[in-house]
N, CA, C and O atoms as CSV, one atom per row, in Angstrom:
chain,resi,resn,atom,element,x,y,z
A,1,UNK,N,N,2.717,42.996,0.493
A,1,UNK,CA,C,3.708,42.229,-0.147
A,1,UNK,C,C,4.534,43.069,-1.249
A,1,UNK,O,O,5.764,43.027,-1.260
A,2,UNK,N,N,3.937,43.687,-1.996
A,2,UNK,CA,C,4.615,44.768,-2.987
A,2,UNK,C,C,5.701,45.484,-2.490
A,2,UNK,O,O,6.837,45.471,-2.964
A,3,UNK,N,N,5.247,46.221,-1.345
A,3,UNK,CA,C,6.087,46.955,-0.543
A,3,UNK,C,C,7.376,46.338,-0.146
A,3,UNK,O,O,8.458,46.926,-0.146
A,4,UNK,N,N,7.139,44.923,0.244
A,4,UNK,CA,C,8.566,44.192,0.621
A,4,UNK,C,C,9.216,43.894,-0.396
A,4,UNK,O,O,10.441,43.841,-0.281
A,5,UNK,N,N,8.631,43.628,-1.621
A,5,UNK,CA,C,9.534,43.457,-2.766
A,5,UNK,C,C,10.289,44.542,-3.180
A,5,UNK,O,O,11.449,44.430,-3.575
A,6,UNK,N,N,9.687,45.581,-3.107
A,6,UNK,CA,C,10.168,46.801,-3.437
A,6,UNK,C,C,11.413,47.180,-2.666
A,6,UNK,O,O,12.396,47.708,-3.185
A,7,UNK,N,N,11.280,46.833,-1.229
A,7,UNK,CA,C,12.103,47.217,-0.195
A,7,UNK,C,C,13.444,46.395,-0.687
A,7,UNK,O,O,14.520,46.948,-0.917
A,8,UNK,N,N,13.186,44.913,-0.815
A,8,UNK,CA,C,13.964,44.067,-1.036
A,8,UNK,C,C,14.949,44.502,-2.446
A,8,UNK,O,O,16.171,44.361,-2.457
A,9,UNK,N,N,14.299,44.944,-3.377
A,9,UNK,CA,C,15.034,45.223,-4.693
A,9,UNK,C,C,15.875,46.474,-4.444
A,9,UNK,O,O,16.825,46.695,-5.195
A,10,UNK,N,N,15.581,47.336,-3.404
A,10,UNK,CA,C,16.076,48.592,-3.200
A,10,UNK,C,C,17.492,48.163,-2.246
A,10,UNK,O,O,18.598,48.691,-2.357
A,11,UNK,N,N,17.194,47.301,-1.504
A,11,UNK,CA,C,18.427,46.848,-0.569
A,11,UNK,C,C,19.532,46.174,-1.475
A,11,UNK,O,O,20.729,46.368,-1.267
A,12,UNK,N,N,19.066,45.382,-2.478
A,12,UNK,CA,C,19.905,44.623,-3.427
A,12,UNK,C,C,20.439,45.710,-4.345
A,12,UNK,O,O,21.545,45.420,-4.801
A,13,UNK,N,N,20.020,46.724,-4.687
A,13,UNK,CA,C,20.573,47.824,-5.523
A,13,UNK,C,C,21.614,48.719,-4.747
A,13,UNK,O,O,22.622,49.178,-5.284
A,14,UNK,N,N,21.283,48.909,-3.488
A,14,UNK,CA,C,22.122,49.571,-2.638
A,14,UNK,C,C,23.496,48.918,-2.393
A,14,UNK,O,O,24.515,49.608,-2.353
A,15,UNK,N,N,23.514,47.569,-2.228
A,15,UNK,CA,C,24.418,46.723,-1.864
A,15,UNK,C,C,25.395,46.552,-3.207
A,15,UNK,O,O,26.616,46.419,-3.134
A,16,UNK,N,N,24.623,46.582,-4.454
A,16,UNK,CA,C,25.488,46.546,-5.632
A,16,UNK,C,C,26.397,47.867,-5.779
A,16,UNK,O,O,27.576,47.950,-6.123
A,17,UNK,N,N,25.451,48.909,-5.398
A,17,UNK,CA,C,26.197,50.291,-5.582
A,17,UNK,C,C,27.319,50.367,-4.666
A,17,UNK,O,O,28.255,51.060,-5.065
A,18,UNK,N,N,27.458,49.762,-3.419
A,18,UNK,CA,C,28.345,49.718,-2.543
A,18,UNK,C,C,29.303,48.941,-2.940
A,18,UNK,O,O,30.424,49.338,-2.620
A,19,UNK,N,N,29.243,47.736,-3.667
A,19,UNK,CA,C,30.106,46.661,-4.083
A,19,UNK,C,C,30.795,47.417,-5.346
A,19,UNK,O,O,31.989,47.248,-5.594
A,20,UNK,N,N,30.022,48.202,-6.069
A,20,UNK,CA,C,30.640,48.920,-7.318
A,20,UNK,C,C,31.738,49.816,-6.790
A,20,UNK,O,O,32.869,49.792,-7.275
A,21,UNK,N,N,31.347,50.707,-5.664
A,21,UNK,CA,C,32.052,51.693,-5.176
A,21,UNK,C,C,33.447,50.919,-4.867
A,21,UNK,O,O,34.443,51.282,-5.492
A,22,UNK,N,N,33.533,50.052,-4.092
A,22,UNK,CA,C,34.706,49.235,-3.811
A,22,UNK,C,C,35.667,48.846,-4.988
A,22,UNK,O,O,36.891,48.961,-4.927
A,23,UNK,N,N,34.981,48.383,-6.044
A,23,UNK,CA,C,35.570,47.995,-7.301
A,23,UNK,C,C,36.267,49.333,-7.802
A,23,UNK,O,O,37.466,49.374,-8.078
A,24,UNK,N,N,35.457,50.366,-7.890
A,24,UNK,CA,C,36.141,51.546,-8.445
A,24,UNK,C,C,37.325,52.046,-7.750
A,24,UNK,O,O,38.239,52.461,-8.463
A,25,UNK,N,N,37.502,52.086,-6.176
A,25,UNK,CA,C,38.381,52.227,-5.360
A,25,UNK,C,C,39.543,51.425,-5.655
A,25,UNK,O,O,40.630,51.997,-5.739
A,26,UNK,N,N,39.456,50.100,-5.834
A,26,UNK,CA,C,40.323,49.229,-6.115
A,26,UNK,C,C,41.036,49.609,-7.619
A,26,UNK,O,O,42.251,49.552,-7.806
A,27,UNK,N,N,40.271,49.913,-8.409
A,27,UNK,CA,C,40.898,50.136,-9.769
A,27,UNK,C,C,41.630,51.723,-9.629
A,27,UNK,O,O,42.656,51.872,-10.293
A,28,UNK,N,N,41.251,52.663,-8.970
A,28,UNK,CA,C,42.037,53.836,-8.644
A,28,UNK,C,C,43.219,53.508,-8.027
A,28,UNK,O,O,44.230,54.193,-8.183
A,29,UNK,N,N,43.181,52.412,-7.264
A,29,UNK,CA,C,44.591,52.361,-6.409
A,29,UNK,C,C,45.569,51.689,-7.334
A,29,UNK,O,O,46.789,51.850,-7.305
A,30,UNK,N,N,44.775,50.780,-8.304
A,30,UNK,CA,C,45.709,49.860,-9.190
A,30,UNK,C,C,46.229,50.862,-10.332
A,30,UNK,O,O,47.396,50.856,-10.722
A,31,UNK,N,N,45.309,51.659,-10.788
A,31,UNK,CA,C,46.024,52.574,-11.868
A,31,UNK,C,C,46.900,53.572,-11.213
A,31,UNK,O,O,47.723,54.146,-11.925
A,32,UNK,N,N,46.836,53.847,-9.995
A,32,UNK,CA,C,47.895,54.742,-9.391
A,32,UNK,C,C,49.265,54.180,-9.134
A,32,UNK,O,O,50.299,54.844,-9.070
A,33,UNK,N,N,49.157,52.938,-9.000
A,33,UNK,CA,C,50.360,52.148,-8.792
A,33,UNK,C,C,51.020,51.931,-10.097
A,33,UNK,O,O,52.207,52.142,-10.343
A,34,UNK,N,N,49.979,51.419,-11.027
A,34,UNK,CA,C,51.000,51.089,-12.363
A,34,UNK,C,C,51.305,52.497,-12.976
A,34,UNK,O,O,52.360,52.523,-13.611
A,35,UNK,N,N,50.601,53.687,-12.922
A,35,UNK,CA,C,51.200,55.043,-13.560
A,35,UNK,C,C,52.416,55.545,-12.589
A,35,UNK,O,O,53.331,56.220,-13.062
A,36,UNK,N,N,52.385,55.229,-11.390
A,36,UNK,CA,C,53.444,55.671,-10.591
A,36,UNK,C,C,54.729,54.791,-10.974
A,36,UNK,O,O,55.845,55.298,-11.083
A,37,UNK,N,N,54.508,53.622,-11.141
A,37,UNK,CA,C,55.814,52.624,-11.567
A,37,UNK,C,C,56.378,53.082,-13.057
A,37,UNK,O,O,57.542,52.875,-13.401
A,38,UNK,N,N,55.481,53.673,-13.816
A,38,UNK,CA,C,55.720,54.234,-15.126
A,38,UNK,C,C,56.377,55.919,-15.192
A,38,UNK,O,O,56.757,56.637,-16.118
A,39,UNK,N,N,56.298,56.050,-14.024
A,39,UNK,CA,C,56.605,57.725,-13.628
A,39,UNK,C,C,55.750,58.639,-14.517
A,39,UNK,O,O,56.229,59.535,-15.213
A,40,UNK,N,N,54.563,58.365,-14.443
A,40,UNK,CA,C,53.647,59.473,-15.108
A,40,UNK,C,C,52.467,59.823,-14.153
A,40,UNK,O,O,51.344,59.319,-14.161
A,41,UNK,N,N,53.000,60.877,-13.255
A,41,UNK,CA,C,52.093,61.235,-12.137
A,41,UNK,C,C,51.079,62.132,-12.654
A,41,UNK,O,O,50.099,62.259,-11.920
A,42,UNK,N,N,51.075,62.828,-13.810
A,42,UNK,CA,C,50.011,63.582,-14.032
A,42,UNK,C,C,48.748,62.869,-14.883
A,42,UNK,O,O,47.631,63.380,-14.956
A,43,UNK,N,N,49.062,61.816,-15.404
A,43,UNK,CA,C,48.283,60.695,-15.931
A,43,UNK,C,C,47.526,60.107,-14.531
A,43,UNK,O,O,46.302,60.142,-14.402
A,44,UNK,N,N,48.227,59.689,-13.746
A,44,UNK,CA,C,47.669,59.287,-12.463
A,44,UNK,C,C,46.708,59.961,-11.969
A,44,UNK,O,O,45.591,59.514,-11.709
A,45,UNK,N,N,47.148,61.259,-11.788
A,45,UNK,CA,C,46.145,62.303,-10.959
A,45,UNK,C,C,44.663,62.426,-11.927
A,45,UNK,O,O,43.521,62.553,-11.486
A,46,UNK,N,N,45.036,62.355,-13.175
A,46,UNK,CA,C,43.937,62.510,-14.096
A,46,UNK,C,C,42.765,61.336,-14.162
A,46,UNK,O,O,41.539,61.439,-14.131
A,47,UNK,N,N,43.596,60.226,-14.259
A,47,UNK,CA,C,42.617,58.925,-14.256
A,47,UNK,C,C,41.975,58.655,-12.852
A,47,UNK,O,O,40.918,58.024,-12.862
A,48,UNK,N,N,42.482,59.052,-11.652
A,48,UNK,CA,C,41.862,58.946,-10.486
A,48,UNK,C,C,40.717,60.063,-10.508
A,48,UNK,O,O,39.556,59.772,-10.223
A,49,UNK,N,N,41.069,61.228,-10.827
A,49,UNK,CA,C,39.862,62.266,-10.915
A,49,UNK,C,C,38.790,61.617,-11.917
A,49,UNK,O,O,37.602,61.578,-11.598
A,50,UNK,N,N,39.162,61.208,-12.905
A,50,UNK,CA,C,37.998,60.615,-13.927
A,50,UNK,C,C,37.112,59.704,-13.255
A,50,UNK,O,O,35.889,59.814,-13.174
A,51,UNK,N,N,37.985,58.608,-12.685
A,51,UNK,CA,C,37.354,57.212,-12.063
A,51,UNK,C,C,36.375,57.714,-10.821
A,51,UNK,O,O,35.202,57.359,-10.702
A,52,UNK,N,N,37.032,58.554,-9.973
A,52,UNK,CA,C,36.216,59.140,-8.941
A,52,UNK,C,C,34.913,59.928,-9.259
A,52,UNK,O,O,33.863,59.822,-8.625
A,53,UNK,N,N,35.136,60.749,-10.354
A,53,UNK,CA,C,34.019,61.600,-10.811
A,53,UNK,C,C,33.015,60.597,-11.446
A,53,UNK,O,O,31.829,60.861,-11.251
A,54,UNK,N,N,33.302,59.491,-12.174
A,54,UNK,CA,C,32.361,58.474,-12.679
A,54,UNK,C,C,31.707,57.790,-11.477
A,54,UNK,O,O,30.481,57.683,-11.484
A,55,UNK,N,N,32.400,57.328,-10.467
A,55,UNK,CA,C,31.923,56.774,-9.283
A,55,UNK,C,C,30.911,57.463,-8.655
A,55,UNK,O,O,29.879,56.876,-8.329
A,56,UNK,N,N,31.106,58.854,-8.406
A,56,UNK,CA,C,30.204,59.637,-7.648
A,56,UNK,C,C,29.242,59.722,-8.517
A,56,UNK,O,O,28.219,59.272,-8.001
A,57,UNK,N,N,29.031,60.139,-9.767
A,57,UNK,CA,C,27.815,60.024,-10.695
A,57,UNK,C,C,27.102,58.936,-10.411
A,57,UNK,O,O,25.930,59.019,-10.044
A,58,UNK,N,N,27.749,57.775,-10.556
A,58,UNK,CA,C,27.044,56.574,-10.685
A,58,UNK,C,C,26.349,56.254,-9.276
A,58,UNK,O,O,25.261,55.677,-9.272
A,59,UNK,N,N,26.980,56.631,-8.073
A,59,UNK,CA,C,26.148,56.266,-6.923
A,59,UNK,C,C,25.023,57.410,-6.915
A,59,UNK,O,O,23.871,57.107,-6.606
A,60,UNK,N,N,25.341,58.645,-7.235
A,60,UNK,CA,C,24.223,59.555,-7.225
A,60,UNK,C,C,22.949,59.199,-8.081
A,60,UNK,O,O,21.796,59.531,-7.808
A,61,UNK,N,N,23.310,58.563,-9.018
A,61,UNK,CA,C,21.959,57.955,-9.844
A,61,UNK,C,C,21.312,56.888,-9.346
A,61,UNK,O,O,20.086,56.804,-9.409
A,62,UNK,N,N,22.171,55.841,-8.729
A,62,UNK,CA,C,21.636,54.809,-8.095
A,62,UNK,C,C,20.909,55.291,-6.716
A,62,UNK,O,O,20.035,54.540,-6.283
A,63,UNK,N,N,21.121,56.161,-6.187
A,63,UNK,CA,C,20.454,56.863,-4.953
A,63,UNK,C,C,19.253,57.443,-5.348
A,63,UNK,O,O,18.244,57.322,-4.653
A,64,UNK,N,N,19.260,58.071,-6.411
A,64,UNK,CA,C,18.105,58.680,-6.957
A,64,UNK,C,C,17.065,57.581,-7.427
A,64,UNK,O,O,15.874,57.719,-7.144
A,65,UNK,N,N,17.427,56.714,-7.997
A,65,UNK,CA,C,16.675,55.420,-8.501
A,65,UNK,C,C,16.053,54.510,-7.241
A,65,UNK,O,O,14.940,53.986,-7.279
A,66,UNK,N,N,16.846,54.438,-6.287
A,66,UNK,CA,C,16.194,53.989,-4.959
A,66,UNK,C,C,15.126,54.780,-4.260
A,66,UNK,O,O,14.121,54.322,-3.717
A,67,UNK,N,N,15.507,56.085,-4.359
A,67,UNK,CA,C,14.444,56.894,-3.564
A,67,UNK,C,C,13.199,56.830,-4.523
A,67,UNK,O,O,12.066,56.780,-4.045
A,68,UNK,N,N,13.407,56.832,-5.815
A,68,UNK,CA,C,12.275,56.939,-6.710
A,68,UNK,C,C,11.461,55.619,-6.597
A,68,UNK,O,O,10.245,55.650,-6.786
A,69,UNK,N,N,11.964,54.713,-6.358
A,69,UNK,CA,C,11.294,53.196,-6.369
A,69,UNK,C,C,10.641,52.884,-4.916
A,69,UNK,O,O,9.690,52.122,-4.746
A,70,UNK,N,N,11.365,53.658,-3.825
A,70,UNK,CA,C,10.697,53.399,-2.402
A,70,UNK,C,C,9.403,54.187,-2.483
A,70,UNK,O,O,8.420,53.799,-1.850
A,71,UNK,N,N,9.357,55.444,-3.352
A,71,UNK,CA,C,8.072,56.378,-3.222
A,71,UNK,C,C,7.142,55.659,-4.189
A,71,UNK,O,O,6.003,56.083,-4.381
């Protein structure tokens, strides 16, 4: 029973992380559109880099937590 609950929580956490990833991708696209309409290309690249870096760190930490909770 406890293993099933942990597995369920892990699945919910993974789905949350996947949803978060798509939200970040949408924000990256939106910021790129906004900045390119303002002709601020350098800022667009910087913002995209920062958002992708933050997203990758968040997903990596989430996977570590899932691995830890399954063990």
